[in-house]
C-alpha positions in Angstrom: -43.7 -22.2 -42.7 -43.4 -23.9 -39.4 -45.6 -27.0 -38.8 -46.0 -28.4 -35.3 -48.2 -31.2 -33.9 -49.8 -31.3 -30.5 -51.2 -34.7 -29.4 -53.7 -35.5 -26.6 -55.3 -38.7 -25.3 -57.6 -38.9 -28.3 -54.6 -39.6 -30.5 -53.7 -42.8 -28.6 -57.4 -43.7 -28.4 -57.2 -44.7 -32.0 -55.0 -47.7 -31.0 -57.0 -48.5 -27.9 -55.5 -46.1 -25.4 -57.6 -44.7 -22.6 -59.3 -41.3 -22.5 -59.5 -39.5 -19.2 -63.0 -40.7 -18.5 -61.8 -44.3 -19.2 -58.8 -43.9 -16.9 -61.3 -42.8 -14.2 -63.5 -45.8 -14.9 -60.6 -48.3 -14.6 -59.4 -46.6 -11.4 -62.9 -47.1 -9.9 -62.4 -50.9 -10.4 -58.8 -50.9 -9.3 -59.5 -48.9 -6.1 -62.7 -50.6 -5.2 -61.3 -52.0 -1.9 -60.3 -48.6 -0.7 -63.6 -47.0 0.2 -62.2 -43.4 0.5 -60.3 -43.4 -2.8 -63.1 -45.3 -4.7 -65.6 -42.7 -3.6 -63.2 -39.8 -4.5 -62.6 -41.2 -8.0 -66.3 -41.8 -8.5 -67.1 -38.2 -7.7 -64.2 -36.4 -9.5 -62.1 -36.7 -12.6 -59.0 -38.7 -11.8 -56.6 -35.8 -12.0 -58.6 -33.8 -9.5 -58.9 -36.8 -7.3 -55.1 -37.2 -7.3 -54.6 -33.5 -6.6 -56.9 -33.8 -3.5 -54.9 -36.8 -2.2 -51.6 -35.0 -2.9 -52.9 -31.9 -1.0 -53.9 -34.1 2.0 -50.4 -35.5 2.2 -48.8 -32.1 1.8 -50.9 -30.8 4.7 -50.5 -33.7 7.1 -47.7 -36.0 6.0 -49.0 -38.8 8.2 -48.5 -42.5 7.5 -52.2 -42.7 6.5 -52.0 -39.9 3.9 -48.7 -41.2 2.6 -50.1 -44.7 2.1 -53.2 -43.3 0.4 -51.1 -41.2 -2.0 -48.9 -44.2 -2.7 -52.0 -46.3 -3.4 -53.4 -43.7 -5.8 -50.1 -43.2 -7.6 -49.6 -47.0 -8.0 -53.1 -47.4 -9.4 -52.5 -44.7 -12.0 -49.1 -46.2 -12.9 -50.8 -49.5 -13.3 -53.3 -48.1 -15.8 -50.5 -46.7 -17.9 -48.5 -50.0 -17.5 -51.4 -52.1 -18.9 -51.9 -49.6 -21.7 -48.2 -49.7 -22.7 -48.2 -53.5 -22.6 -51.2 -53.5 -25.0 -49.4 -51.1 -27.3 -46.3 -53.2 -27.3 -48.4 -56.2 -28.4 -49.8 -54.4 -31.4 -48.0 -55.4 -34.6 -47.9 -51.8 -36.0 -49.2 -48.3 -35.8 -50.5 -48.6 -39.3 -54.1 -49.1 -40.1 -53.5 -50.7 -43.5 -50.7 -51.8 -45.8 -50.8 -48.9 -48.3 -47.8 -46.7 -47.7 -49.7 -43.8 -49.2 -51.9 -43.9 -46.1 -49.1 -44.4 -43.5 -49.8 -42.5 -40.3 -46.1 -42.7 -39.4 -45.2 -41.1 -42.7 -47.6 -38.2 -41.8 -45.9 -37.8 -38.4 -42.5 -37.3 -40.1 -43.7 -34.1 -41.9 -43.8 -31.9 -38.8 -40.9 -29.7 -37.6 -41.7 -30.8 -34.0 -44.1 -33.0 -32.2 -45.4 -32.1 -28.7 -47.6 -34.5 -26.7 -49.5 -34.3 -23.5 -49.7 -38.1 -23.4 -47.8 -40.2 -20.9 -48.1 -43.5 -22.7 -45.4 -45.1 -24.8 -47.3 -45.7 -28.1 -44.9 -43.7 -30.3 -41.8 -45.0 -28.5 -42.9 -48.6 -29.2 -44.4 -48.4 -32.6 -42.9 -45.4 -34.5 -39.5 -46.5 -35.5 -37.0 -43.6 -35.2 -34.8 -44.8 -38.1 -37.0 -46.7 -40.5 -35.7 -45.7 -44.0 -39.1 -46.5 -45.6 -40.8 -43.9 -43.4 -38.1 -41.2 -43.2 -37.0 -41.3 -46.9 -37.6 -37.8 -48.3 -37.9 -36.2 -44.9 -35.6 -33.4 -43.8 -34.9 -35.5 -40.7 -33.0 -38.8 -40.3 -35.4 -39.9 -37.6 -36.9 -38.7 -34.4 -35.6 -38.5 -30.8 -36.8 -37.5 -27.3 -34.3 -34.7 -26.6 -32.6 -34.7 -23.2 -33.8 -38.2 -22.3 -32.3 -41.7 -22.8 -33.9 -45.1 -22.5 -32.3 -47.5 -20.0 -33.3 -51.1 -20.5 -32.9 -53.7 -17.7 -29.8 -55.9 -18.0 -32.0 -59.0 -18.2 -34.3 -57.6 -20.9 -32.8 -58.4 -24.3 -36.1 -58.9 -26.1 -38.0 -56.0 -27.8 -41.1 -56.8 -25.7 -39.0 -56.2 -22.5 -39.0 -52.5 -23.3 -42.2 -52.2 -21.2 -39.8 -52.5 -18.3 -37.4 -49.7 -19.6 -36.9 -46.5 -17.8 -36.1 -43.1 -19.3 -33.7 -40.8 -17.5 -32.6 -37.2 -18.2 -29.3 -36.9 -19.8 -28.6 -33.4 -18.7 -27.8 -32.5 -22.3 -30.7 -30.2 -23.3 -29.7 -29.6 -26.9 -31.4 -30.3 -30.2 -29.9 -32.5 -32.9 -31.0 -30.6 -36.1 -31.0 -33.9 -38.1 -33.6 -35.5 -35.8 -37.2 -34.5 -35.4 -37.8 -33.5 -31.8 -40.6 -35.4 -29.9 -41.3 -33.5 -26.7 -43.4 -35.0 -23.9 -44.6 -31.8 -22.2 -46.0 -33.6 -19.1 -43.3 -36.2 -18.8 -44.2 -39.9 -19.2 -44.9 -43.1 -17.6 -41.5 -44.9 -17.0 -39.7 -41.6 -16.8 -37.8 -41.0 -13.6 -35.1 -38.7 -12.2 -31.7 -40.0 -11.1 -33.2 -40.3 -7.7 -36.0 -42.6 -9.0 -38.6 -39.9 -8.7 -41.4 -40.2 -11.2 -41.5 -37.6 -14.0 -45.2 -37.8 -14.6 -47.1 -34.5 -14.5 -50.7 -35.2 -13.5 -53.0 -33.2 -11.3 -53.9 -29.5 -10.8 -50.4 -28.1 -10.1 -48.9 -29.0 -13.5 -47.0 -25.8 -14.1 -45.3 -26.1 -10.7 -44.4 -29.7 -11.4 -43.0 -28.8 -14.8 -40.9 -26.0 -13.3 -39.3 -28.4 -10.8 -37.8 -30.6 -13.6 -35.1 -29.0 -15.8 -35.9 -31.1 -18.9 -39.6 -30.3 -18.7 -38.9 -26.6 -18.2 -36.8 -26.8 -21.4 -39.6 -28.6 -23.3 -42.1 -25.9 -22.2 -39.7 -23.2 -23.5 -39.4 -25.1 -26.8 -43.2 -25.2 -27.1 -43.5 -21.5 -26.5 -40.7 -20.8 -29.0 -42.3 -23.0 -31.8 -45.7 -21.3 -31.3 -44.1 -17.9 -31.7 -42.4 -18.5 -35.0 -43.8 -16.7 -38.1 -46.4 -18.6 -40.2 -46.9 -21.4 -37.7 -49.4 -24.1 -38.4 -50.5 -26.0 -35.4 -52.2 -29.4 -35.9 -54.0 -30.6 -32.7 -55.1 -34.2 -32.6 -57.1 -35.6 -29.7 -56.6 -32.8 -27.2 -59.7 -31.8 -25.2 -58.4 -28.3 -24.3 -58.6 -28.9 -20.6 -55.2 -27.6 -19.5 -55.1 -23.9 -18.7 -51.3 -23.4 -19.4 -51.5 -25.1 -22.8 -54.6 -23.1 -23.8 -53.0 -19.8 -22.7 -49.8 -20.5 -24.6 -51.8 -21.1 -27.8 -54.0 -18.1 -27.2 -51.1 -15.8 -26.5 -49.3 -17.0 -29.6 -52.4 -16.4 -31.8 -52.8 -12.9 -30.3 -49.4 -11.7 -31.3 -48.3 -13.8 -34.3 -49.5 -15.6 -37.4 -50.5 -18.8 -35.7 -53.3 -20.9 -37.2 -54.7 -24.1 -35.8 -56.2 -27.2 -37.4 -58.2 -29.5 -35.0 -58.7 -33.2 -35.3 -61.3 -34.3 -32.9 -64.7 -36.0 -33.1 -66.3 -32.7 -32.0 -64.2 -30.6 -34.3 -63.7 -27.0 -33.2 -66.8 -27.4 -30.9 -64.3 -28.9 -28.4 -63.0 -25.4 -27.9 -66.2 -24.3 -26.3 -67.0 -25.2 -22.7 -69.1 -28.3 -22.7 -71.7 -28.5 -19.9 -71.2 -31.7 -18.0 -67.8 -32.5 -19.5 -65.5 -34.3 -17.0 -62.7 -31.7 -17.6 -64.2 -28.8 -19.4 -62.1 -26.2 -21.2 -61.8 -23.2 -18.8 -62.8 -20.6 -21.4 -64.3 -20.5 -24.8 -61.5 -20.6 -27.4 -63.2 -21.1 -30.7 -63.3 -17.5 -31.9 -59.9 -16.5 -30.5 -57.6 -18.9 -32.5 -57.5 -18.5 -36.3 -58.9 -21.7 -37.9 -57.1 -23.7 -40.5 -60.0 -26.2 -40.6 -61.1 -29.3 -38.7 -61.5 -33.1 -39.2 -64.1 -35.0 -37.2 -63.2 -38.4 -38.6 -61.2 -41.0 -36.8 -57.6 -41.4 -37.7 -58.2 -45.2 -38.1 -60.5 -44.4 -41.1 -58.5 -41.4 -42.4 -55.3 -43.4 -42.6 -56.9 -46.6 -43.8 -58.4 -45.6 -47.1 -60.1 -42.2 -46.8 -58.3 -40.3 -49.6 -60.3 -37.1 -49.2 -59.7 -36.7 -45.4 -56.0 -37.8 -45.7 -55.5 -35.1 -48.3 -57.1 -32.5 -46.1 -54.7 -33.3 -43.2 -51.7 -33.1 -45.6 -53.0 -29.9 -47.2 -52.7 -28.1 -43.9 -49.0 -28.7 -43.6 -48.1 -28.3 -47.3 -46.7 -25.0 -48.5 
């Protein structure tokens, strides 16, 4: 049995992270002095708005469109920066003191974790080598393959990690003793050796992934893990708004033995196009992917003291 986890923005929301609609709302406040950008963000979801600004720059490459793109990108980076700082200030990822309800212990049970999130919640609060969490796991800890954290020379304190950068190592290999944590769309604070941001946002995500070797490799790992026999995919907090992710899951379900468990306030209803949704799923998916069940409860209650729901989530990944 192969158990993999896919995380979306709804996962980080349990610790105060922003959903796409909330990012859009904050951007409206941040960009209020730029009439064009403010109106654009008011009318579109923020990823579509960014795609429009990127397209305008690609077409004209004028000082005006360059400045507009820089303003938009800086505003989005600021949203993630404030989110990361808030995560760093949190004392823990845990919702209580009972180790039996540890969310971090649950994370260690997966063969691989994939995330679409660009925040740094897990990097800051899920210790990679905590013996109390990893005891009994087949892994010694977790790592972000092919990436390394570079802390500023004048940043000796743990809180200074909000200023860290992550750079590709060029060594795209897996350490079999470490649980792989793949950030499929890059991350805030990730950059190339040329200081180019590795943050995949907007409509041309597949093209952006293909331009970056480490993200291409991550995508290949995602497809490979989905293709393995008897794969159990647990999806937490993903709104099924990315065509390439949905297609990969659908294709794997069509040819293999993939089953999916959904953790979302809407349950498997999130797999059906929602009228009026800010970023609706492109196609109905509910009946095309074999169901392993669903949980509509918040992780903050499940991993506080909800024994029945915790056991349900564990049962999915237990042989």
